[in-house]
C-alpha positions as CSV (number, residue, x, y, z in Angstrom):
1,M,89.8,136.3,111.2
2,N,90.3,132.4,111.0
3,K,87.5,130.0,111.1
4,T,88.0,126.8,113.7
5,W,85.0,125.2,112.8
6,L,84.2,124.7,108.5
7,T,81.0,123.2,107.0
8,P,80.8,119.9,104.8
9,D,80.8,122.4,101.9
10,E,83.5,124.6,103.2
11,V,85.4,121.4,103.6
12,C,84.9,120.4,99.8
13,A,85.5,123.6,98.8
14,Y,88.6,124.2,101.0
15,L,90.5,120.5,99.7
16,A,88.9,120.3,95.8
17,M,86.6,117.2,96.3
18,P,83.1,116.2,95.7
19,K,80.2,115.8,98.5
20,A,79.9,112.4,98.3
21,T,84.2,111.7,99.1
22,L,83.8,113.7,101.7
23,Y,80.8,112.1,103.7
24,T,82.3,108.6,102.4
25,W,85.8,109.4,104.3
26,V,83.5,110.7,107.0
27,S,81.7,107.2,107.1
28,L,85.2,105.2,106.8
29,G,87.2,107.8,109.8
30,K,89.7,108.6,107.1
31,I,88.9,112.4,107.8
32,P,88.0,113.7,111.2
33,A,84.4,115.0,112.0
34,H,82.6,116.1,114.8
35,K,78.8,116.1,114.7
36,L,76.3,118.2,116.7
37,G,73.0,116.7,117.0
38,R,72.5,116.5,113.3
39,L,75.1,119.1,112.2
40,L,78.5,117.8,111.2
41,R,81.7,119.8,111.6
42,F,84.9,120.1,111.0
43,K,87.8,121.4,113.0
44,K,90.3,123.6,110.3
45,D,93.2,122.8,112.2
46,E,92.7,118.5,112.4
47,I,91.8,119.0,108.1
48,D,95.4,120.9,108.0
49,E,97.2,118.1,110.1
50,L,95.8,115.4,108.1
51,M,97.1,116.8,104.8
52,E,100.2,117.2,106.6
53,T,100.3,113.9,107.4
54,N,98.9,112.5,104.4
55,R,101.5,114.7,102.1
56,V,103.5,112.5,99.5
57,P,107.7,112.9,99.4
58,R,108.4,115.1,96.0
59,A,110.1,111.8,93.7
60,D,113.7,112.2,92.4
61,I,112.9,114.1,89.0
62,S,115.3,112.1,87.1
63,E,113.3,109.1,87.6
64,H,110.9,110.9,84.9
65,L,112.9,111.9,82.1
66,P,113.1,109.7,79.2
67,L,116.3,107.7,78.5
68,E,118.9,109.2,76.7
69,D,120.1,107.1,73.4
């Protein structure tokens, strides 16, 4: 069973990011968060969508190969 709502610790583990970075992103509005009283929670679907929409396109590998003499 997939969890719908994640705690800050679970998001940090899921994204391999420090908790300080997560809270900074929340305060800057870079990551969607929901607050219920003093509890901060994140919808897993929204986190997944955020990651997909910020995907970096794969670069052409030939740009990174050394030039032949």
